[in-house]
N, C-alpha and C positions, 0 to 999 in steps of 0.2 A: 660089451659091457663097456659102459663110460668109467674112465680111470678116474680113480678116487684124487681128491685135490690134497694137496699138503696138509690142510687143517684136518680135513677127514680121517688121513692116515695117521695124523698125530692123535686125535680125539679117541681112534680105536685101542690106542695105547694107555688110555686112562685105566685106573685098577677097578676092578669090580668090588662090590660090597663084598662079596666072600674071600677074595685077596686082601682086601683092607681088614678085614676081620684077623688076619694072621701078622698083620705088622704091629710093630712096636716103635713108638716116636716120643720125642720129648714135644712139650708144647710150653711156650711157643715155639711154632715150627718154620724157620725163616730159610729162603734162599732167595739167590738172584742168579737170572741168567741173562746173560749178553753183557754188554758194555755201551756205555754213550746212549745215542739215538738208538732206538728201538729195543731197549733193554727192559726185564721185567725183575721185579722184587716182589716176592709173595710172603705176606705176612699170615701163617696158619695160627688162628688164634683159638684160645677157648671162651668161650663165651664169659663175660665180667660184668658187672656193676661195681666193682670193688675199687675206690680211687687209689689205693694202695699196690693194685695187682702190678707185679713187674711186666706185664705187657704193653703196659701205658706205656714204660721208659723203652720196651723195644720200638713201639710205633714211632716215638719222637726221635730215636736215633736214627731208624730208616729214614725218615724224611729229612732228617738234616745230611746224612751220608750220601742219599741216593738222589735227591733233589729231583723229584718225578715230576712229569708235566702234568700229571693227571692222577688222583686218586680214586679206585675202584672200591666199594664198600658193600657188604652184604645188607641185604632186606630192609633199604631204604629208599626203594623204588617209588613209594607212594608220595615222597615229598623232594625226590632227585628234580632240580632245577626250577623249583619254587624259592623265590627271591625272599619272600617273607619268612619261610622256615630257615632260609640261610641266615638272615638277620638275629632271628631269635637263637640260632645256635650259636654263631658268632658272637654272643652277648653272653652265653653261659660261662662259667669258671671250669676249669678244667675238670674239677670234682663234680660239679653239677651235670656237667656233659655225659660222664661214664655212668652216674648214678641213673641219669635219666633214659640213655639210650644205649648203653654199654659201649663196646668199644668201637663200633660202627659210627655213632654219633660222637665220641670223643677223638676218633680220627678224622671226620670230616672238620669238626673245630679246630684241631690242630693244623690241618689243610687250609683253612679258610685264612686263619691268622698269618699264614704265608704266602697268600694268595694263589692257592694252587687248587685248580677246578676240580671236581669230583664226580663221580655218577655212579649210579647203582642198577646196572643191566640185568634186573630179574625179569623174569616173565609175571605178568600178571595174575590174579587171580584168576579171573574170566579165563585167561590162557590155560591156566593149571587145569581147571574145571573141563574145560573143551577137551584136553589130552586124557585126562582120567576117563571121561566118557567116551572117547575115540577106542579106549583101552577096554571098554566093556562093563566098567562100572557103573552103577544107577546113580542118579541124583542123589538119592538119600545116603548112598555108601560115601559120596563125596563129600557132603556135608559131614556127616559122621567124621570121615578123617580129619577134616579141616577143624573140626571140634575139638578133637584128640591131640592135634599139633598145637592148637592154642593152649590145652591142658600143660603140654610139656613146658611152653614157653611162660606160663603164668608161675609153674612151681621154678624155673630156672631164675626167674626176675625175683621171686620171693616176695610177690604181691601179698598184702594184707587185707585188700578187698575182697568180698566173695568172688567167688569164680563166675558166679551168673552177671554180677555186675561188670566184671574185666572185660568177658567175653561177648557182653551186649554190641558194644560198638563196630567189633569186628565183625559179627554176625551180618550186622545192619549194612556194613560197606560190602561183604560178599553178597547180600541179596541184591545189594544195587549193581554189582559189578557182572553177575550171573542173570538177573530178572527171568527166572523160572517162575512160569505162571503157574497159579493154583498149587502153590509150594509151599510147606511149612519149614522155615528159617529157625525153628525155635530151638533153644538148647536142649529142652525136652525130647524134641524128636530126634534131634542127632543122639543123644545118650540111648534112647531106646534102639534105634538102629543099631549102637554099638553093642549092646547087650545081646541083641539077635544074633549077631556076627560071632561075637567071643564066647557066648554062653554064659557070661555073669554080669552084674551091674558093674560099671566103673567107679571105683572109689577113690572120687576127684579130690580127696584130702590126703593120699599116699602121693608123697612126692617123691619117694624111692622107684616107685616103677610107673610113674607119668611118662617119663620120656620113652619106656619100653614099646608103648601102643603102636610109635609112629617110628620106631628108629629103623632104619634101612639096614642096618647093618647087623649080620646074624651072630652076633657074639656067643661064646659057649658059655654055659652056666646061666642063662637067663632065668627070670621068674616067671615071664610069661612066654607063653607060646608065641611064635610069630604068625601072623593071620594074613587077610586080606590088607590091613590097613599099612603092613610094614612092607607089602609088594607094591601099593600104591605109593609111597614114599621113595622106594627105587624107582618108580618110574618118573615122578616129581625131580629126584635128585637127577637123572639123566637129561630131562629138558632143562634143569636150572644149570647145571653145569654146561652143557651145550651152548644155551646162552650167552653165559658169562665168558666161555673162552672164545666163542667167536666173535664176541666184543673184544676182547682182547688182542685177538689175531689180526683185528681190523685195524686197531689203535697202533699195534707193533708195527703193522706194515706201512702205517702212514708216518714212521719214524717216531713214535713217542716213548719216551721214559715214564714207565708204569708202574707204580706201587697198589698192591693190591691187598686188602683186609678182610679176611673171609675165613670161616670155622676151619680148625688144622685138619679136619678130615678132608676137605676140599683141596687144601695144599698138598695133603698128602697124596691123595687119590688122581690129583692133576699131573703130581711132578714128573711122572713117566713120559706123559704126554707131551708137556713142555719140553723136557730133554729131547725126545724126537723132534720135535718142532724147531729148536736153535740148531739142532746138529744135521740137519737134512733138508 
């Protein structure tokens, strides 16, 4: 049997969704491991578009105190490395940045003003779709899951446009990335698949329940019974965390000081793995 690498041994220490469901933690959730070159600072965020959120001060303080060589943020893989997008973000005010793109765009804006490069090492939608299909989900279920994830995002961002208008460009990009022949990428088709799976129509206006359809964490006292769509998110969570953590490990091996801004759940679940990594 091939011996596990240091990274693989560390990755196996990451909390499972079931373990995380029993954790209690503050948010923002901040920790630093290592010092000097090869140090890691992780800012576990609650997703926000509020210019007055205390999280923004935490981000600014970490950038000033830790002076990272590189910033890693969540969910901006589609614009990472795009010079025109960077110019646009750099021209935003701090308030505009968080209102337009949450803590990730705010962090990028603050990094750019300090001359700090940034990255977003997320798997593409095409990679995610392949992973789910390899896990024996159908294309219809993958589209339905993708749409439900957008529903949670739509309500988290407190969008005022109709959901159909919000989701349209995302579904068009998903269709471009996956290019499944003779397949309907419509919102109607996705919601029909969801209803067939969960046994009732989705109330797209119910913001309290929107996140539960794809929440990977089996919280007690949920309104909605967990379904295949929650299982799919758990698969994607593992894929995303592996992609992020492998990238971080490679950068640390190269002697870089890193700062990461990701959801607090990622920070807490990964902390045991990073403790293992830095101490072994």
